[in-house]
Phi, psi and omega in degrees: 000321176301322185294320176288329184293315182296311180292329177294313178302313179299321179293318180294319181296318178295317180292321180293325178280339183273353182291128179283148180281152174294134180283134176284121177280321173192162180228144177214158182223133178287339182088009181198167179270122182284090188267340182263318182196146172202139185193177174219162181274174186302326181269003185052044177266334182226143175234118189241137182215151178217135171253194180299329184219018178219149176223146182210146175235133179240141181268177186292349174267001182090003179277135176281116177282321174195160179219141180214144171271161181298325182295340175298335179260005184073028179245159178267329182201167175250127179247338179208152182222141172233120180248108176278101190292318186296309177273000184054056176239135190243135175252123175250133184238133171261132187293161176291143178231175180294334185265340179209155178286168173299150180235134176253125176247121179265125193235143174287121181295334179282331185240338186082004180280142178291134174266308175192169183225161177205145169256007179260329181274100186262335179215135180252137178109191177217166187313135175060019180245144174280169179303313184296328175286338178273348176278128180251101185303312185304327181264347194050051186222166175221152177280136182229132171278124181226099187059239176265002184262151173251117183247141175259121180248133177280123185286343183276348186258000000 
């Protein structure tokens, strides 16, 4: 038994040490810890992350497309994020305070530039629906609950 154990142990040890490591294709860093949100699109073309006060988009090659602090958009912090992946439009939300309502800033995911903002759009989607289900690609629009009303909002404006 001992005679078989030693060769078996040596063979297992050799095989374990001979396994090649996976090659790293690229590495990228958002430059902050994504504490609020991080995700990628279905085709892995974009990698998006948000902390309390920073946002960043990285492309499929590992290149940082843009980084922005909350103050670029006139916000103090990000409390919620909605990423409409198909048009690559991002909604960054500053929470409501005693002095001001919540603010939604819609951003071009390719450039990080602000498209438009609203203090009326406080929640995107509708009950029991995911963000992607509430996005209507033919219209480049999403359904929004605004008080008791259901509103269709064009994401390009």
